[in-house]
C-alpha positions in Angstrom: 105.3 92.2 93.4 101.8 93.5 93.0 100.5 96.6 94.7 97.3 98.4 94.3 96.6 102.0 93.5 97.0 104.7 96.1 95.0 104.0 99.2 96.7 106.6 101.3 95.1 109.6 99.8 92.1 110.4 97.7 93.1 110.8 94.1 90.7 111.0 91.1 91.4 109.4 88.9 93.2 106.8 91.1 97.0 106.8 91.1 99.3 103.8 90.7 101.4 103.2 93.9 104.1 100.8 95.1 105.4 99.9 98.6 109.1 100.4 99.4 111.7 100.6 102.2 114.4 103.2 102.3 117.9 103.0 103.8 121.1 105.0 103.6 123.9 103.3 101.7 126.1 101.1 104.0 123.5 101.4 106.8 121.3 98.9 108.5 118.8 101.5 109.6 115.8 101.6 107.3 112.3 102.9 107.2 109.2 101.4 105.7 107.1 100.0 104.4 106.2 103.2 102.8 103.6 103.9 100.0 105.0 105.7 97.0 103.1 107.2 94.1 104.2 106.3 90.6 104.8 109.6 88.7 106.0 109.0 85.1 106.0 112.7 84.5 108.6 113.5 87.2 112.3 113.5 86.2 113.4 112.8 89.8 112.1 110.9 92.8 110.9 113.1 95.7 111.1 111.8 99.3 109.9 113.8 102.3 112.9 115.2 104.2 111.6 113.5 107.4 112.2 110.1 106.0 115.7 111.0 104.7 116.6 112.4 108.1 115.3 109.3 109.9 117.7 107.0 108.0 120.6 109.5 107.9 120.8 109.7 104.2 123.9 111.6 103.0 123.5 114.9 101.2 124.8 114.9 97.6 124.3 118.3 96.0 122.2 121.3 95.7 119.7 121.2 92.8 116.9 123.1 91.3 113.4 121.8 90.8 111.3 123.3 88.1 107.5 122.6 88.1 105.5 122.2 85.0 104.3 125.8 85.5 107.9 127.0 85.4 108.4 127.7 89.1 111.9 127.1 90.3 112.7 125.9 93.8 116.1 125.1 95.2 116.4 121.7 96.8 119.0 119.3 98.1 119.6 115.8 96.7 120.4 112.8 98.9 121.7 109.3 98.3 119.5 106.3 99.2 119.0 102.6 98.6 115.4 101.8 97.6 114.1 98.3 98.4 111.1 96.8 96.7 109.9 93.2 97.3 111.6 92.2 94.0 115.0 93.7 94.9 117.0 96.7 95.8 118.1 99.7 93.8 121.3 100.9 95.4 122.8 104.4 95.3 119.8 106.4 94.0 119.9 110.2 94.0 116.6 111.6 95.3 115.3 115.1 96.0 114.5 115.9 99.7 111.0 117.3 99.8 110.6 120.0 102.5 106.9 120.5 101.9 105.2 117.3 100.8 104.4 114.2 102.8 104.2 111.7 100.0 106.9 109.8 98.1 106.8 110.4 94.3 108.7 107.8 92.3 110.1 109.6 89.2 111.7 108.3 86.1 115.2 108.1 87.6 113.8 105.1 89.5 111.0 103.9 87.2 113.3 103.6 84.2 115.3 101.0 86.1 112.3 98.7 86.5 109.9 96.7 84.4 106.6 98.1 85.6 103.1 97.1 84.7 100.3 99.6 85.4 96.9 98.0 85.0 94.4 100.8 85.2 91.2 98.9 84.8 92.2 96.4 87.6 94.0 99.2 89.6 97.1 97.1 90.0 100.7 98.2 89.9 103.2 95.4 89.4 107.0 95.3 89.3 107.8 92.4 87.0 111.0 90.3 87.4 111.1 89.4 83.7 109.4 90.4 80.5 106.0 88.9 79.9 105.5 86.9 76.7 105.4 89.1 73.6 107.4 92.0 75.2 111.1 92.2 74.8 
């Protein structure tokens, strides 16, 4: 799967992005395709609450989100299945974002994938196997 850098908003420098679908576990209702920004600095994945409500994602727990400035915001986590063109990641805990309108893929998702970020060509690619020389 090869996606480009973010075309949904104006970022400088450009930001790597992937396309995905969301669904609640054990549900046929899904939403997407949706653009998602790759954020290697985020511990958790943030998904706008409107998407989570649309698919009926079950609530998991209350959590606190701390920004890199030290601000603390209470949030709720939800359980979702995230589908990319290369496969599905089932049962992923995500944070419901009350304020933002973009999906931010954090390390709780990114660390489950082999991801190539090619900045000069502005390509983001989820690899199905390790390229030669990487293992």
